[in-house]
C-alpha positions in Angstrom: -28.4 -0.1 22.3 -28.8 -1.6 18.9 -31.4 -1.7 16.1 -32.7 -4.2 13.4 -33.3 -4.2 9.7 -36.8 -3.7 8.4 -38.4 -4.0 5.0 -40.7 -1.6 3.1 -43.8 -3.8 3.2 -45.4 -6.2 5.6 -45.3 -8.9 2.9 -41.6 -8.4 2.6 -41.0 -8.5 6.2 -42.8 -11.7 6.6 -40.9 -13.4 3.6 -37.5 -12.1 4.8 -38.1 -13.3 8.3 -39.1 -16.8 7.3 -36.2 -17.1 4.8 -33.7 -15.9 7.3 -35.0 -17.3 10.5 -32.8 -20.3 11.8 -34.5 -23.5 12.7 -34.7 -22.6 16.4 -36.7 -19.5 16.0 -40.4 -19.0 16.0 -41.8 -16.8 13.2 -43.6 -13.6 13.4 -44.3 -11.5 16.7 -43.8 -14.4 19.1 -40.0 -13.5 19.5 -41.1 -9.9 20.3 -43.6 -11.2 22.7 -41.1 -13.3 24.4 -38.7 -10.3 24.7 -41.3 -8.1 26.1 -42.1 -10.8 28.7 -38.5 -11.1 29.9 -38.0 -7.4 30.0 -41.2 -6.8 31.8 -40.0 -9.3 34.6 -36.2 -8.2 34.9 -37.1 -4.5 34.5 -40.2 -4.2 36.9 -38.5 -4.4 40.4 -39.8 -1.4 42.3 -37.8 -2.1 45.6 -34.2 -2.8 44.7 -33.5 -3.0 40.8 -31.0 -5.8 40.0 -28.1 -4.8 42.2 -25.9 -7.9 43.1 -26.2 -9.1 46.7 -30.0 -8.1 47.2 -33.2 -10.1 47.1 -33.9 -8.4 43.7 -30.7 -9.9 42.4 -31.5 -13.3 43.8 -35.0 -13.2 42.1 -33.3 -12.3 38.7 -30.7 -15.2 38.7 -33.6 -17.6 39.7 -35.6 -16.4 36.7 -32.6 -16.7 34.4 -31.7 -20.2 35.5 -35.5 -21.3 35.2 -35.7 -19.9 31.5 -32.4 -21.5 30.5 -33.7 -24.9 32.0 -36.9 -24.6 30.1 -35.0 -24.0 26.9 -32.9 -27.2 27.3 -29.7 -25.4 27.9 -27.5 -27.7 30.3 -26.2 -26.2 33.6 -22.5 -25.3 33.6 -22.3 -23.9 37.2 -21.1 -25.5 40.3 -22.6 -28.7 41.7 -24.6 -29.3 38.5 -26.5 -26.0 38.9 -26.6 -22.9 36.6 -24.9 -20.8 39.2 -21.3 -19.9 39.5 -20.9 -18.0 42.7 -18.7 -15.0 42.7 -17.4 -13.8 46.1 -17.8 -10.1 46.5 -17.1 -7.3 49.0 -19.2 -4.2 49.2 -17.3 -1.2 50.7 -19.5 1.7 51.9 -17.9 4.9 53.2 -19.1 6.1 56.7 -18.9 9.5 58.3 -15.5 10.5 59.7 -13.1 9.9 56.8 -10.6 12.6 56.7 -8.4 13.7 53.6 -5.8 16.5 54.4 -3.5 18.3 51.9 -0.7 20.3 53.2 1.1 22.7 51.3 4.1 25.2 52.0 1.6 27.7 53.6 -1.7 26.1 54.4 -3.6 23.0 55.3 -6.7 21.9 53.4 -9.2 19.3 54.8 -11.2 18.1 51.8 -14.9 17.3 51.9 -16.0 13.9 50.3 -18.4 14.1 47.3 -17.8 17.8 47.0 -13.9 18.1 46.7 -13.1 14.5 45.9 -14.5 11.1 45.1 -13.0 7.8 46.3 -13.2 5.2 43.5 -12.7 2.4 46.0 -12.5 2.0 49.8 -11.2 -0.2 52.6 -8.3 -0.3 54.9 -5.8 -0.5 51.9 -6.7 3.0 50.8 -5.4 4.6 54.2 -2.3 6.8 53.7 -1.4 7.3 57.5 1.7 9.4 57.1 2.1 12.6 55.1 2.9 11.5 51.6 4.3 13.7 48.8 2.3 14.3 45.6 4.1 14.1 42.4 2.6 15.3 39.0 3.2 12.7 36.2 1.3 14.2 33.3 -1.4 11.9 31.9 0.2 8.9 33.9 0.5 6.8 30.7 3.0 4.4 29.5 2.4 3.5 25.9 5.4 1.7 24.3 3.7 1.5 20.8 3.5 5.3 20.7 7.1 5.8 22.2 5.3 7.7 25.1 6.3 7.2 28.8 5.2 9.8 31.4 7.2 7.8 34.0 10.5 7.7 32.2 13.4 8.3 34.7 10.8 9.0 37.4 10.7 7.3 40.9 7.2 7.5 42.2 7.6 4.8 44.9 5.8 5.7 48.0 4.3 8.9 46.4 0.9 9.8 45.3 0.8 10.0 41.3 -1.2 12.9 40.4 -2.3 12.9 36.7 -4.6 14.6 34.2 -7.7 13.0 32.8 -7.4 11.6 29.1 -4.3 11.4 26.9 -2.2 13.2 24.4 -4.5 14.6 21.6 -3.3 14.5 18.1 -4.7 14.8 14.5 -2.6 11.9 13.7 -4.5 8.7 14.2 -1.2 6.7 14.4 -0.7 8.6 17.6 -3.2 7.5 20.4 -5.7 7.1 17.7 -6.0 10.9 17.0 -8.8 12.5 18.7 -10.5 9.1 19.7 -9.8 7.9 23.2 -7.9 4.8 23.6 -7.6 2.4 26.5 -4.8 4.5 27.9 -7.2 7.3 28.7 -9.1 4.9 31.1 -9.0 5.5 34.8 -8.3 1.9 35.5 -5.3 1.8 33.1 -3.9 4.8 34.9 -4.4 3.3 38.3 -2.8 0.0 37.6 0.2 1.7 35.8 0.8 3.9 39.0 0.5 0.8 41.0 3.0 -1.1 39.0 5.5 1.7 39.4 5.2 1.6 43.1 3.1 4.6 43.8 1.1 4.7 47.1 -2.0 5.9 45.3 -3.3 8.0 42.3 -5.1 11.3 42.2 -6.9 12.4 38.9 -7.2 16.1 38.3 -10.6 17.0 36.5 -11.4 20.3 34.6 -7.7 21.0 33.4 -7.4 22.9 31.2 -10.8 24.4 32.0 -14.5 23.6 32.7 -15.4 20.1 33.7 -18.3 20.9 35.9 -20.6 18.5 33.5 -17.9 15.9 33.8 -17.8 16.4 37.5 -21.5 16.0 37.9 -21.6 12.8 36.0 -18.6 11.3 38.1 -20.5 12.2 41.3 -23.5 10.3 40.1 -21.2 7.5 39.0 -19.6 7.1 42.3 -22.7 7.6 44.5 -23.0 3.8 45.2 -21.0 1.6 47.6 -18.0 0.1 45.9 -18.1 -3.6 45.0 -14.9 -5.7 44.2 -14.0 -9.2 44.0 -12.9 -10.7 47.4 -9.5 -10.8 45.8 -7.7 -9.0 43.0 -5.5 -5.9 42.4 -4.9 -4.0 45.7 -7.1 -1.0 46.3 -4.6 1.7 47.0 -5.9 5.3 47.4 -7.4 6.3 44.1 -9.4 9.5 43.8 -11.0 12.1 41.5 -10.3 15.7 42.5 -13.1 18.2 41.6 -12.4 20.8 38.9 -12.4 23.6 41.5 -10.0 21.7 43.9 -7.7 20.6 41.1 -7.1 24.1 40.3 -6.6 24.9 44.0 -4.0 22.1 44.3 -1.9 23.3 41.3 -1.9 26.7 42.5 -0.5 25.5 45.9 2.3 23.9 44.1 5.0 24.9 41.8 2.8 25.3 38.6 -0.5 27.0 37.9 -3.4 25.3 36.1 -3.0 27.7 33.2 0.7 26.5 32.8 -0.2 22.8 32.9 -3.1 23.3 30.5 -0.7 25.1 28.1 2.0 22.3 28.4 -0.8 19.8 27.7 -1.8 21.5 24.4 1.7 21.9 23.3 2.7 18.4 24.1 5.3 19.4 26.5 4.0 17.9 29.9 6.6 16.9 32.2 6.7 15.6 35.8 7.4 17.7 38.7 7.1 17.4 42.6 4.0 19.4 43.7 5.3 20.5 47.1 2.1 19.2 48.8 1.7 16.1 51.0 -1.4 14.0 51.5 -3.0 12.2 54.4 -6.1 10.0 54.3 -7.8 8.2 57.2 -10.9 6.4 56.0 -13.9 5.0 57.6 -15.7 2.2 55.8 -18.1 -0.6 56.5 -17.6 -4.0 54.6 -20.0 -6.5 53.6 -18.9 -9.9 52.2 -21.4 -11.6 50.1 -21.8 -13.7 46.9 -23.7 -13.1 43.7 -24.2 -15.5 40.8 -23.1 -15.7 37.2 -25.7 -17.8 35.4 -23.9 -20.2 33.1 -25.2 -22.9 30.8 -24.0 -24.8 27.7 -25.4 -26.0 24.4 -23.5 -29.0 23.1 -22.4 -28.8 19.4 -23.2 -31.3 16.7 -19.7 -31.9 15.3 -17.4 -34.0 17.6 -14.3 -32.7 15.8 -15.2 -29.2 17.1 -16.4 -30.2 20.6 -13.4 -28.6 22.2 -14.1 -25.2 20.7 -16.6 -23.1 22.7 -18.3 -19.8 21.6 -19.4 -17.8 24.4 -22.5 -15.5 24.1 -22.8 -13.2 27.0 -24.9 -10.3 28.8 -24.8 -8.9 32.2 -27.9 -9.1 34.2 -26.9 -6.6 37.1 -27.8 -3.0 37.4 -27.2 -0.2 39.9 -30.3 -1.0 42.2 -31.4 2.0 44.6 -29.4 5.1 44.2 -29.7 9.0 44.4 -33.4 10.0 43.7 -34.4 11.9 40.6 -37.8 13.1 40.6 -38.8 11.0 43.5 -37.6 7.7 41.9 -34.5 6.0 43.5 -34.8 2.7 41.5 -32.4 2.2 38.8 -34.2 -0.4 36.8 -31.7 -0.7 33.9 -34.3 -1.7 31.2 -32.0 -0.8 28.3 -29.0 -1.5 30.3 -29.2 -4.5 30.4 -32.5 -6.2 30.9 -33.2 -6.1 27.2 -29.8 -7.5 26.4 -30.3 -10.2 29.0 -33.7 -11.1 27.4 -31.9 -11.3 24.0 -29.4 -13.8 25.2 -32.2 -16.0 26.8 -33.9 -16.2 23.4 -30.6 -16.6 21.6 -30.0 -19.5 23.9 -33.4 -21.0 23.2 -33.1 -20.8 19.5 -29.6 -22.6 19.6 -30.7 -25.2 22.0 -33.5 -26.1 19.6 -31.3 -26.4 16.6 -27.6 -26.6 17.8 -24.7 -25.5 15.8 -21.5 -27.4 15.2 -19.5 -25.9 17.9 -20.8 -25.8 21.5 -22.0 -22.6 22.8 -21.6 -21.3 26.4 -24.4 -19.0 27.7 -22.9 -16.6 30.4 -25.2 -14.1 32.3 -22.8 -12.3 34.5 -23.0 -10.4 37.6 -21.2 -7.4 38.6 -20.5 -5.7 35.2 -21.7 -2.3 36.4 -19.2 -2.4 39.2 -16.1 -3.2 37.0 -16.8 -6.3 34.8 -16.4 -8.5 37.9 -18.6 -11.4 37.0 -17.0 -12.0 33.5 -13.5 -11.6 35.0 -14.4 -14.4 37.7 -15.7 -16.6 35.0 -12.5 -16.4 33.0 -10.3 -16.9 35.9 -12.3 -19.8 37.1 -13.6 -21.1 33.6 -15.7 -24.4 33.8 -13.9 -25.3 30.4 -10.2 -24.9 29.5 -9.5 -21.1 28.7 -7.8 -22.2 25.4 -11.1 -23.8 24.3 -12.9 -20.5 24.2 -12.7 -19.3 20.6 -14.9 -16.4 20.5 -17.2 -14.1 22.7 -20.1 -12.3 21.3 -21.2 -9.7 24.0 -24.8 -8.3 24.2 -25.0 -5.0 26.2 -28.4 -3.5 25.1 -30.5 -4.1 22.1 -32.2 -1.8 19.5 -35.2 -0.1 21.3 -35.9 3.3 19.4 -36.3 2.3 15.8 -35.8 -0.4 13.1 -32.3 0.1 11.5 -30.3 -0.7 8.3 -26.8 -0.6 9.6 -24.8 -1.7 12.6 -21.5 -0.8 14.3 -19.1 -3.7 15.1 -17.4 -2.5 18.4 -14.0 -4.3 18.2 -14.8 -5.9 14.8 -11.7 -4.4 13.2 -9.4 -6.3 15.9 -10.2 -9.8 14.7 -11.7 -11.9 12.0 -15.1 -11.5 13.8 -15.4 -8.2 11.9 -15.4 -10.0 8.7 -17.9 -12.7 9.9 -20.3 -9.9 10.9 -20.0 -8.3 7.5 -21.1 -11.6 5.9 -23.9 -12.1 8.3 -25.2 -8.6 8.0 -25.1 -8.4 4.4 -27.4 -11.5 4.1 -30.0 -9.6 6.2 -29.5 -6.5 4.0 -27.6 -4.6 6.6 -24.5 -2.5 6.3 -21.6 -2.4 8.8 -21.0 1.2 9.4 -18.1 3.0 11.1 -18.7 4.5 14.5 -20.2 8.1 14.4 -18.0 11.0 15.7 -18.3 11.1 19.5 -19.0 7.4 20.0 -15.4 5.9 19.9 -15.4 2.3 19.6 -12.1 1.9 21.5 -13.7 3.5 24.7 -17.0 1.4 24.0 -14.9 -1.8 23.7 -13.4 -1.3 27.1 -16.6 -0.5 28.9 -18.3 -3.9 28.8 -17.7 -7.7 29.3 -16.0 -8.2 25.8 -13.0 -6.2 27.0 -12.3 -8.9 29.9 -12.5 -11.8 27.2 -10.1 -9.9 24.9 -7.6 -9.4 27.6 -7.6 -13.2 28.1 -6.9 -13.8 24.5 -10.5 -14.7 23.3 -11.5 -12.6 20.2 -14.7 -10.7 21.2 -17.2 -8.2 19.7 -20.2 -6.1 20.7 -22.7 -5.0 17.9 -24.4 -1.7 18.4 -27.1 -0.2 16.2 -26.0 2.3 13.5 -27.6 5.6 12.7 -29.6 4.6 9.4 -33.0 4.4 11.1 -36.3 3.7 9.2 -38.1 6.5 10.7 -35.3 9.1 11.4 -32.4 10.9 9.5 -29.0 9.9 10.7 -28.6 13.3 12.3 -31.9 12.9 14.1 -31.0 9.4 15.2 -27.6 10.6 16.6 -29.4 13.3 18.5 -31.8 10.9 19.9 -29.1 8.5 21.0 -27.0 11.4 22.7 -30.0 12.8 24.5 -30.8 9.3 25.8 -27.3 8.7 26.9 -27.3 12.3 28.8 -30.7 12.1 30.4 -31.8 8.3 30.7 -28.6 6.2 30.7 -27.8 5.2 34.4 -30.7 7.1 35.7 -34.1 5.9 37.1 -35.7 7.0 33.6 -34.2 3.7 32.2 -37.4 2.0 33.1 -40.4 0.5 31.6 -42.2 3.9 31.1 -39.9 4.8 28.1 -41.1 3.7 24.7 -39.5 0.4 23.6 -39.6 -0.8 20.2 -39.7 -4.7 20.4 -39.7 -5.1 16.7 -36.3 -3.4 16.6 -35.0 -5.5 19.4 -36.3 -8.7 17.9 -34.6 -8.2 14.6 -31.3 -7.2 16.4 -31.6 -10.5 18.4 -32.0 -12.3 15.2 -28.9 -10.7 13.8 -26.7 -11.6 16.9 -28.1 -15.2 16.9 -27.2 -15.5 13.2 -23.7 -14.3 13.9 -23.3 -16.6 16.9 -24.4 -19.4 14.6 -22.1 -18.4 11.9 -19.1 -18.5 14.2 -20.1 -21.8 15.8 -20.6 -23.4 12.2 -17.5 -22.2 10.6 -14.7 -24.4 9.7 -12.0 -22.2 11.1 -12.1 -20.6 14.6 -11.8 -16.7 14.9 -8.4 -15.2 15.2 -6.9 -11.8 16.1 -5.6 -9.6 13.4 -1.9 -9.7 13.1 -0.3 -7.1 15.6 -3.3 -7.1 17.8 -2.1 -6.7 21.6 -4.3 -9.7 22.5 -3.1 -12.0 20.0 0.0 -13.1 22.1 -2.3 -14.1 24.9 -4.4 -16.2 22.5 -1.3 -18.1 21.3 -0.2 -18.6 24.9 -3.3 -20.0 26.1 -3.3 -22.5 23.1 0.4 -23.3 23.8 -0.3 -24.1 27.3 -3.7 -25.7 26.7 -5.2 -23.8 29.6 
């Protein structure tokens, strides 16, 4: 979500927009109207939503390609088309799967959806023989914090049992204090366990206590069939355990949940064998299909910068059909991310009409909701050398509640892109504000496609709206944001029935376009801040000329 600057009088708005609008924009309400038209089309599917591999997804990519062609954006997909086809596999659990825990005194057969959630499926997840469980704290290896839950531990062939989250500290120099870092992410824990030779990972929820609301959200999140690339990191067994079953499991072993919670609070967590084994025999239906990234390019005007590409991206996909809420089972994803996709279409139209010095690549990716799949495929199969990608500006939502006077630069502190945004925002009378409490930028950065670009060494940024709105106090703005996230985000309510402020969306769109243009026109390419964990990858790409 994001929100634009507005001015106190209608006359001031007109003068400001004319003065600040690049040559490629129309003036006045036309941008709002175009955004509304795109969103109406992308968010109106009443049968399937925009789930990859469905007729609704196919109609979406056809629409996006047609709009890029109309704008004069050149195709950059396969065979002279706008489509980069991404091979995917859908894994749908079927009845008959069996997960068994055996302790010293009893055997427990767990119920899927009630006691545990599979985060991935397929034959690789089978655990045919009784396999011991071993508790490994948070399951984190973080050398920069001198922290290693696996120190001196052999988990090869075992199931690593870990707590959610990470060590909490008031010291922002240690795991960013009370803000979550990438180490708290499930995928980080999964890959860490896999790299240590574990046969799988089990995440305990609700320890030290509660967790029912979190569990409800997880059940909703994993209510859809899993989709993965047709290749990638092996999908060994990876599950969440419910809060109730997490407590049962700990009591069945050598430590109580109360003791584990106490160790977590005191910072004295340590590994221990649980005295419990696990078997899992899964039944799944696999569907192999392909979905498209829609990719285009806008040549730059300066031949000296022709080998430096700026990428502006948004994901077009959403969740499709899912659990019904109030009789509605279609997850239209209007804010997430029909409106952001609409914004990128209009940014591309403006840049194509008045190109910048550097070339700009337009990426409308698939499979973001399923694990940033389309953007990852784009980078591993880039149509241009990876070393030529100098920046990514990702668009995941636009302002839709109210016009705004400040913005949040998600990831801006990690590279020179933060300073560039400061410059662009100040020209528009906007302030770049820190993230409010409870909206950690580290976690936000890892949840959308900008994270994949960063992992490949490309400086990247996401711009969210701030809380200085024109018609609400910061406190009221924060409440509205949090209520929307709790009640509308990733539900069927994110549809065209909700109020949408297209004036806000248009101004946000103009801000992002101005940022992309500033990056593409600047004499120097963006760079990571010294010491960033992605700086090395950027230097390696340049050295190899990949």
